[in-house]
C-alpha positions as CSV (number, residue, x, y, z in Angstrom):
1,M,73.6,-135.0,-62.8
2,L,76.8,-134.4,-64.9
3,V,75.6,-132.7,-68.5
4,D,77.9,-132.0,-71.0
5,S,76.8,-129.1,-72.8
6,V,79.8,-129.0,-75.7
7,P,77.3,-129.2,-78.4
8,E,75.7,-126.1,-77.0
9,Q,78.7,-124.0,-77.0
10,R,79.9,-125.1,-80.1
11,A,76.7,-122.9,-81.8
12,E,78.6,-119.7,-80.4
13,T,81.9,-120.0,-82.2
14,A,80.8,-117.2,-84.8
15,P,80.2,-113.7,-83.4
16,A,76.6,-112.6,-82.5
17,P,74.8,-110.6,-85.3
18,P,74.9,-106.6,-84.4
19,K,71.2,-107.3,-84.2
20,R,71.2,-109.4,-81.8
21,R,73.8,-107.8,-79.8
22,A,72.0,-104.5,-79.6
23,I,68.7,-106.5,-78.4
24,R,71.2,-107.9,-75.5
25,A,72.5,-104.8,-74.8
26,V,69.0,-103.1,-74.4
27,G,68.0,-106.3,-72.5
28,L,70.7,-105.7,-69.8
29,L,69.7,-102.2,-69.4
30,A,66.4,-103.4,-68.8
31,A,67.6,-105.6,-66.1
32,V,69.7,-102.9,-64.6
33,A,66.8,-100.7,-64.1
34,V,64.6,-103.4,-62.6
35,L,67.6,-104.0,-60.1
36,L,67.7,-100.3,-59.1
37,L,63.8,-100.4,-58.7
38,V,64.6,-103.5,-56.5
39,A,67.0,-101.7,-54.5
40,V,64.8,-98.7,-54.0
41,M,62.0,-101.6,-52.6
42,S,64.7,-103.1,-50.5
43,I,65.0,-99.8,-48.6
44,A,61.4,-98.0,-48.6
45,V,59.7,-101.6,-47.6
46,G,60.6,-103.7,-44.2
47,A,59.0,-105.3,-41.4
48,K,58.4,-101.9,-39.8
49,E,56.1,-100.1,-42.0
50,L,57.2,-96.2,-42.9
51,S,56.0,-93.4,-45.6
52,V,58.0,-92.7,-48.2
53,A,58.4,-89.1,-46.4
54,Q,60.0,-90.9,-43.3
55,V,62.0,-93.0,-46.0
56,L,63.8,-89.7,-47.3
57,H,64.1,-88.4,-43.9
58,G,65.7,-91.2,-42.4
59,L,68.3,-91.3,-45.6
60,F,69.3,-87.5,-45.5
61,E,69.0,-86.9,-41.7
62,D,72.2,-87.6,-39.7
63,S,70.3,-89.2,-36.6
64,G,67.2,-89.9,-35.4
65,T,64.5,-93.1,-35.4
66,Y,63.8,-93.4,-39.1
67,A,67.6,-93.0,-39.8
68,D,68.6,-96.0,-37.6
69,V,65.9,-98.3,-39.3
70,V,66.9,-96.8,-42.9
71,V,70.3,-96.1,-42.9
72,D,71.7,-98.4,-40.4
73,E,69.5,-101.6,-41.0
74,R,67.7,-101.0,-44.8
75,L,70.6,-99.9,-46.8
76,S,73.1,-101.7,-45.2
77,R,71.1,-104.8,-45.9
78,T,70.3,-103.6,-49.3
79,V,74.1,-102.9,-50.5
80,L,75.2,-106.3,-48.9
81,G,72.1,-107.7,-51.1
82,L,73.5,-106.3,-54.4
83,L,77.0,-107.6,-53.6
84,V,76.2,-111.0,-52.4
85,G,73.3,-111.6,-54.9
86,A,76.1,-110.6,-58.0
87,A,78.7,-112.8,-56.4
88,L,76.4,-116.0,-56.0
89,G,75.2,-115.3,-59.7
90,L,78.8,-115.3,-61.0
91,S,80.1,-118.2,-59.2
92,G,77.4,-120.3,-60.5
93,A,77.7,-119.0,-64.0
94,L,81.7,-120.2,-63.6
95,L,80.9,-123.4,-61.9
96,Q,78.1,-124.2,-64.6
97,A,80.7,-123.4,-67.3
98,L,83.8,-125.3,-65.6
99,T,81.7,-128.5,-64.9
100,R,80.0,-128.2,-68.3
101,N,76.8,-128.9,-65.9
102,P,74.4,-126.4,-66.8
103,L,72.3,-127.4,-63.2
104,A,75.4,-127.0,-61.4
105,D,75.7,-124.5,-58.4
106,P,78.5,-123.5,-55.5
107,G,77.2,-126.2,-53.4
108,L,78.4,-128.9,-56.1
109,L,82.0,-128.3,-55.3
110,G,81.5,-128.2,-51.7
111,I,82.2,-124.2,-51.0
112,N,79.2,-123.7,-49.0
113,A,79.8,-127.1,-46.9
114,G,83.3,-125.7,-46.2
115,A,82.1,-122.6,-45.1
116,S,79.6,-123.9,-42.9
117,A,81.8,-126.4,-41.3
118,A,84.0,-124.0,-40.5
119,V,81.7,-121.6,-38.8
120,V,80.4,-124.4,-36.7
121,T,84.1,-125.4,-35.6
122,A,84.8,-121.7,-35.0
123,I,81.4,-121.5,-32.4
124,T,81.9,-125.0,-31.0
125,Y,85.7,-125.4,-30.4
126,F,86.8,-121.6,-30.6
127,G,83.8,-119.9,-28.6
128,V,83.5,-117.6,-31.4
129,T,80.2,-115.5,-31.3
130,S,80.3,-112.6,-33.6
131,L,79.3,-112.2,-37.1
132,T,82.5,-110.8,-37.8
133,G,84.5,-114.1,-36.7
134,Y,82.1,-116.0,-38.4
135,V,83.2,-114.3,-41.7
136,W,86.8,-115.1,-41.6
137,F,86.3,-118.9,-40.7
138,A,83.9,-118.9,-43.2
139,F,85.9,-117.7,-45.8
140,F,88.7,-120.1,-44.8
141,G,86.9,-122.9,-44.8
142,A,85.5,-122.1,-48.3
143,A,88.9,-121.5,-49.2
144,A,90.1,-124.7,-47.7
145,V,87.7,-127.1,-49.4
146,G,88.2,-125.5,-52.8
147,A,91.9,-126.2,-52.4
148,L,91.2,-130.0,-51.4
149,V,88.4,-130.0,-54.4
150,W,91.5,-128.9,-57.1
151,F,93.6,-131.5,-55.6
152,L,91.1,-134.2,-55.7
153,G,90.0,-133.7,-58.8
154,G,93.5,-134.1,-60.4
155,S,95.1,-130.5,-60.2
156,R,96.5,-130.3,-63.3
157,G,94.8,-132.9,-64.7
158,A,91.6,-132.0,-63.2
159,T,88.4,-132.4,-65.7
160,P,84.8,-131.3,-64.9
161,V,83.7,-134.7,-63.8
162,R,86.5,-135.4,-61.1
163,L,85.6,-131.8,-59.9
164,A,82.4,-132.3,-59.5
165,L,82.7,-135.8,-57.7
166,A,85.4,-134.8,-55.4
167,G,83.2,-131.5,-54.4
168,T,80.2,-133.9,-53.9
169,A,81.8,-136.5,-51.8
170,I,83.6,-133.6,-49.5
171,S,80.4,-132.0,-49.3
172,A,78.5,-135.1,-47.7
173,A,81.8,-135.8,-45.4
174,L,81.6,-132.1,-44.0
175,Y,77.6,-132.0,-43.7
176,G,77.9,-135.1,-41.6
177,Y,80.4,-133.9,-39.5
178,L,78.4,-130.4,-39.5
179,Q,75.3,-132.5,-38.1
180,A,77.1,-134.5,-35.8
181,V,78.6,-131.3,-34.0
182,M,75.5,-129.4,-33.7
183,I,73.7,-132.5,-32.3
184,M,76.2,-133.0,-29.5
185,D,76.0,-129.0,-28.8
186,D,73.0,-127.5,-28.0
187,A,74.8,-124.2,-27.7
188,A,76.0,-124.6,-31.3
189,L,73.3,-126.0,-32.6
190,S,71.2,-122.5,-31.4
191,R,73.9,-120.3,-33.1
192,M,74.5,-122.1,-36.3
193,R,70.7,-122.6,-36.9
194,F,69.8,-119.0,-37.8
195,W,73.5,-118.8,-39.6
196,T,72.5,-121.6,-41.5
197,V,69.7,-120.3,-43.2
198,G,71.2,-117.6,-44.7
199,S,70.0,-114.2,-44.1
200,L,70.8,-110.8,-44.9
201,S,69.2,-108.9,-41.3
202,T,72.6,-109.3,-39.6
203,A,74.3,-106.8,-42.4
204,T,76.7,-104.1,-41.0
205,D,78.9,-101.6,-42.6
206,E,82.0,-104.0,-41.1
207,T,80.6,-106.7,-42.8
208,I,80.5,-105.0,-45.9
209,R,84.1,-103.8,-45.7
210,Q,85.6,-107.1,-44.7
211,V,84.1,-108.9,-47.5
212,L,84.3,-106.3,-50.5
213,P,87.7,-106.9,-51.3
214,F,87.2,-110.4,-51.9
215,L,84.0,-110.0,-54.0
216,V,85.9,-107.1,-56.1
217,V,88.9,-109.3,-56.9
218,G,86.3,-112.1,-57.6
219,T,84.6,-110.5,-59.8
220,L,87.2,-108.8,-62.0
221,L,88.6,-112.3,-61.9
222,A,85.1,-113.9,-63.6
223,F,84.9,-111.5,-65.8
224,V,88.3,-111.6,-67.3
225,L,87.8,-115.8,-67.4
226,A,84.5,-115.0,-69.7
227,R,86.6,-115.4,-73.2
228,P,89.1,-118.4,-72.3
229,L,85.7,-120.2,-70.6
230,N,83.9,-119.9,-73.7
231,A,86.9,-121.9,-75.6
232,V,87.2,-124.4,-72.9
233,A,83.6,-125.2,-73.1
234,M,83.8,-126.4,-77.0
235,G,86.4,-129.3,-75.7
236,D,90.0,-129.7,-74.8
237,D,91.1,-130.5,-78.4
238,T,89.3,-127.2,-79.8
239,A,90.5,-125.2,-76.7
240,K,94.1,-126.2,-77.0
241,A,93.7,-125.1,-81.4
242,L,92.6,-122.1,-80.0
243,G,95.3,-121.2,-77.7
244,A,93.7,-121.8,-74.4
245,H,95.5,-122.7,-71.4
246,L,93.2,-125.5,-70.0
247,N,94.8,-126.3,-66.3
248,R,95.5,-122.1,-65.7
249,T,91.8,-121.6,-66.8
250,R,90.1,-124.4,-64.9
251,A,92.6,-123.6,-61.5
252,L,91.7,-119.8,-61.6
253,S,88.1,-120.3,-62.6
254,M,88.3,-122.4,-59.5
255,L,90.0,-119.6,-57.3
256,A,87.5,-117.4,-58.7
257,A,84.0,-119.2,-57.5
258,T,85.6,-120.0,-54.2
259,V,86.4,-116.3,-53.5
260,L,83.0,-115.0,-54.5
261,C,81.2,-118.1,-52.8
262,G,83.2,-118.0,-49.9
263,A,82.7,-114.3,-49.2
264,A,79.3,-114.1,-49.9
265,T,78.7,-117.3,-47.6
266,A,80.9,-115.7,-45.0
267,A,78.7,-112.4,-45.0
268,C,75.3,-114.0,-45.0
269,G,75.3,-117.6,-44.8
270,P,74.7,-120.8,-47.7
271,I,72.0,-119.3,-49.3
272,V,70.8,-121.4,-51.9
273,F,69.5,-121.7,-55.6
274,V,70.5,-118.0,-56.6
275,G,73.8,-119.2,-58.1
276,L,71.9,-122.2,-59.8
277,M,68.5,-120.6,-61.3
278,V,69.7,-117.5,-62.5
279,P,72.9,-118.1,-64.6
280,H,70.5,-121.4,-66.0
281,I,67.9,-119.1,-67.1
282,V,69.9,-116.0,-68.5
283,R,71.6,-118.7,-70.4
284,S,68.4,-119.3,-72.5
285,F,67.9,-116.1,-73.8
286,T,71.6,-115.1,-74.1
287,G,73.2,-118.3,-75.5
288,P,75.9,-120.1,-74.0
289,D,78.5,-117.1,-74.4
290,L,79.5,-116.1,-71.1
291,R,80.7,-112.6,-71.8
292,W,77.1,-111.8,-71.8
293,I,75.8,-114.6,-69.1
294,M,78.1,-112.9,-66.4
295,P,76.8,-109.3,-66.8
296,Y,73.3,-110.6,-66.8
297,A,73.8,-112.7,-63.7
298,A,75.5,-110.7,-62.0
299,V,72.5,-107.9,-62.4
300,L,69.6,-110.7,-62.0
301,S,71.2,-112.5,-59.4
302,P,70.6,-109.5,-56.7
303,V,67.3,-109.0,-58.3
304,L,66.1,-112.5,-56.9
305,L,68.0,-111.9,-53.6
306,L,66.5,-108.6,-52.7
307,G,63.2,-109.6,-54.1
308,S,62.8,-112.6,-51.9
309,D,64.3,-110.4,-49.0
310,V,61.7,-107.8,-49.5
311,I,58.9,-110.6,-49.6
312,G,60.1,-112.3,-46.6
313,R,60.2,-109.0,-44.7
314,V,56.3,-108.5,-45.5
315,V,54.7,-111.9,-45.4
316,A,55.3,-112.2,-41.5
317,R,55.1,-108.7,-40.4
318,P,56.2,-107.5,-37.4
319,S,58.5,-110.5,-37.9
320,E,60.5,-111.7,-41.1
321,V,61.4,-114.9,-42.7
322,Q,64.9,-115.5,-43.6
323,V,66.0,-114.8,-47.3
324,G,67.5,-118.3,-47.4
325,I,64.1,-119.9,-46.8
326,I,62.1,-117.8,-49.2
327,T,65.1,-118.4,-52.0
328,A,64.2,-122.3,-51.1
329,I,60.9,-121.9,-51.3
330,I,61.2,-120.0,-54.9
331,G,64.2,-122.3,-56.3
332,G,62.6,-125.8,-55.5
333,P,59.5,-125.7,-58.0
334,V,62.0,-123.5,-60.5
335,F,64.7,-126.6,-60.1
336,I,62.0,-129.3,-60.5
337,F,60.8,-127.4,-64.0
338,L,64.2,-126.7,-65.6
339,V,65.4,-130.4,-64.6
340,R,61.9,-131.4,-66.7
341,R,62.2,-129.4,-69.2
342,R,65.8,-130.3,-69.8
343,R,64.8,-134.0,-70.0
344,T,61.8,-133.4,-72.4
345,A,64.1,-131.6,-74.5
346,Q,66.6,-134.4,-74.8
347,L,64.1,-137.0,-75.5
């Protein structure tokens, strides 16, 4: 499903009128307000019912039952959800621009598959059982696959189509390996079954500290690349005429997407549809300018992720449904709708 969005991008060559920029800015502020509201809900609502007084007591007391629930569990998973959601949204926006495919997501280039294959290898052959160990293996797997996709996609001569085809082929091979290992190793299957669903429930301060440097670097790099990616999206000839460095921009975009998605997957497992849905929906009201798509995606993706996490905590009390399952339930119908709407628009 490789869709060239060059015609869309050419409509954005002129700066947006001041009124339109003001509307976008107000919309972004509204999105931040919604994010704050969802973050508060993520702290206040959970599988264990607590009153507002108990939540406040847990936040501002150093110890006790409420502090254990609110601070040690909910606050950590809320912070991690904010970081991971923003990372998935930004990586999706980067990859959609890089591949010129508005329905692309981090899975298209094999990054999720690389992280998952590395974790199952760590469990089966190296005896790794802790989340801390998973983080580093998952990040290494994502980075290795990102580099391999860049190499197979033509390196300096990489094109959107080559990168997408290389990522699809590697993903298929790695998922085959992953399934074979889990079928032959019951212990690996038992441990991987939880991780591969995608969850924020295992969030800890240590996990946040480990992935935070990567997420900060990837986020800064993504925002720096917004302007050159706008030029690249107009087509190679136009981008060169505007002074853009095609190979450098594509290489740095691959690096940023790999760092962001790799760190997010390492921390929570592969969470689907967030990196696909949010940038695509955002583009419908911001236009194709990445200087606006990225801020909106960085704000609204955590809204979707934390909102899904809250839903998962309350629909099956006193147990909970993992956030990866909720985003898949929401994302499937939305993805079908987006594809059908795009096909209708092209007819």
